[in-house]
matplotlib code that plots the C-alpha trace (Angstrom):
import matplotlib.pyplot as plt

x = [9.2, 8.0, 7.4, 5.6, 8.4, 5.6, 6.9, 3.9, 2.9, 3.5, 2.9, 5.0, 3.7, 0.0, 0.8, 1.8, 5.4, 7.4, 10.4, 13.9, 15.7, 18.4, 15.4, 14.7, 18.4, 19.1, 15.7, 16.5, 20.0, 18.7, 16.1, 18.4, 20.5, 17.5, 16.7, 20.3, 20.2, 17.1, 15.1, 12.9, 9.7, 7.7, 7.2, 4.9, 3.9, 0.6, -0.7, -2.1, -5.5, -7.1, -7.2, -7.8, -11.3, -11.7, -15.3, -16.7, -19.1, -22.0, -24.2, -22.8, -23.4, -20.7, -20.6, -17.5, -15.9, -13.7, -10.2, -8.1, -8.1, -6.8, -4.1, -1.2, 0.7, -1.5, -1.4, 1.0, 2.9, 4.3, 5.0, 8.5, 7.6, 10.6, 11.7, 14.6, 15.4, 14.4, 13.0, 17.0, 17.2, 14.4, 15.6, 18.9, 17.3, 14.6, 18.4, 19.2, 16.5, 18.4, 18.8, 17.8, 13.7, 11.9, 14.9, 16.0, 12.6, 10.9, 9.0, 9.4, 7.6, 8.0, 5.6, 5.5, 3.4, 0.7, 1.6, -1.1, 0.8, 0.3, -4.1, -3.2, -5.6, -8.6, -6.6, -7.2, -5.3, -9.0, -9.0, -4.6, -5.2, -7.9, -5.9, -2.8, -5.1, -6.1, -3.0, -1.8, -4.2, -3.8, 0.3, -0.5, -2.8, -0.1, 2.3, 0.2, -1.0, 2.4, 3.7]
y = [97.7, 96.1, 95.9, 94.5, 94.8, 94.4, 93.0, 94.7, 92.1, 92.2, 90.9, 87.7, 87.3, 87.5, 85.0, 82.6, 82.3, 80.8, 81.7, 80.6, 78.3, 81.2, 83.5, 81.0, 80.4, 84.1, 84.6, 81.6, 83.2, 87.1, 84.9, 83.4, 86.4, 88.0, 84.8, 84.6, 88.4, 87.5, 90.4, 87.8, 86.4, 85.5, 85.9, 84.8, 84.6, 85.0, 83.7, 85.2, 88.1, 85.9, 83.3, 85.6, 88.2, 91.1, 91.4, 95.0, 96.4, 98.8, 99.4, 97.1, 94.1, 92.2, 92.0, 89.8, 90.4, 88.0, 88.5, 88.8, 92.2, 95.0, 96.9, 94.8, 97.3, 98.1, 94.2, 93.0, 89.0, 88.3, 89.9, 89.4, 91.0, 91.7, 93.3, 96.0, 98.9, 101.4, 102.6, 103.3, 99.4, 98.9, 99.8, 99.3, 95.0, 96.1, 98.1, 94.1, 92.5, 89.9, 92.4, 89.3, 89.6, 91.0, 90.9, 94.4, 95.7, 95.1, 97.4, 97.0, 99.2, 99.2, 100.4, 99.9, 98.0, 99.0, 98.7, 98.0, 100.8, 103.2, 103.4, 105.2, 105.7, 104.0, 100.7, 100.0, 97.0, 94.6, 95.3, 95.1, 91.6, 90.2, 91.1, 89.4, 86.1, 85.9, 86.4, 83.7, 80.9, 82.0, 81.4, 77.9, 77.2, 78.0, 76.6, 73.6, 73.0, 73.7, 71.1]
z = [116.6, 114.4, 109.6, 107.5, 104.2, 101.4, 98.0, 96.0, 93.1, 89.2, 85.9, 86.7, 90.1, 89.1, 86.7, 89.0, 87.4, 89.8, 91.0, 89.5, 91.4, 91.9, 93.2, 95.9, 96.7, 97.4, 99.1, 101.8, 102.4, 102.7, 105.7, 106.9, 107.5, 109.3, 110.9, 112.6, 113.6, 115.3, 113.5, 111.3, 112.5, 109.2, 105.9, 102.6, 99.5, 98.5, 94.9, 92.4, 92.5, 90.5, 93.1, 96.1, 96.9, 97.6, 100.0, 100.5, 102.3, 102.3, 104.7, 107.4, 104.1, 102.8, 99.1, 96.9, 94.4, 92.8, 91.4, 89.0, 89.8, 87.6, 89.2, 89.9, 91.3, 93.7, 94.9, 97.0, 96.1, 99.4, 103.3, 105.7, 109.2, 111.1, 114.4, 114.7, 116.9, 114.1, 111.0, 109.7, 110.7, 108.7, 105.9, 105.7, 106.0, 103.4, 100.9, 101.0, 99.6, 96.7, 93.5, 91.4, 92.5, 89.2, 86.8, 88.9, 89.3, 91.9, 94.2, 98.2, 100.9, 104.7, 106.9, 110.8, 113.0, 115.1, 119.4, 122.2, 123.5, 120.3, 120.9, 123.9, 126.8, 125.3, 124.9, 128.6, 130.8, 130.4, 126.7, 126.8, 128.9, 126.3, 123.4, 124.4, 125.0, 121.6, 120.5, 122.3, 121.6, 117.7, 118.2, 120.1, 116.9, 114.6, 116.3, 117.0, 113.0, 111.7, 113.8]

ax = plt.figure().add_subplot(projection="3d")
ax.plot(x, y, z, "-o")
ax.set_aspect("equal")
plt.show()
């Protein structure tokens, strides 16, 4: 089962404040533990919403709204992707999040990622094959771009 750990934004992340050396050290240790356990497969922090945009579609037509966005509590500051055997195992990993983050006042959200089999009969063998080809192409591109 794959899950996304969502680190909610706060006034500091929205202000673009960089983490302290201690927080970076603690997060690296936490990530290293998950990687060594074979649980974590990706993670990243996001820049403040002031550098972002929302794209809203009305009647199929897009309009762009530049950030910043007012409700920091509804925004995302970062994500971590994990693969575990159960929701309970995912929750155990989330509970180990470094307590120093957000001066001990951080909000995380855990969301399960849809798998191909969750889509039922509509996800035909042909569609599954196409999705696997696209996923493989994207992974190869990411590997080539970072290597």
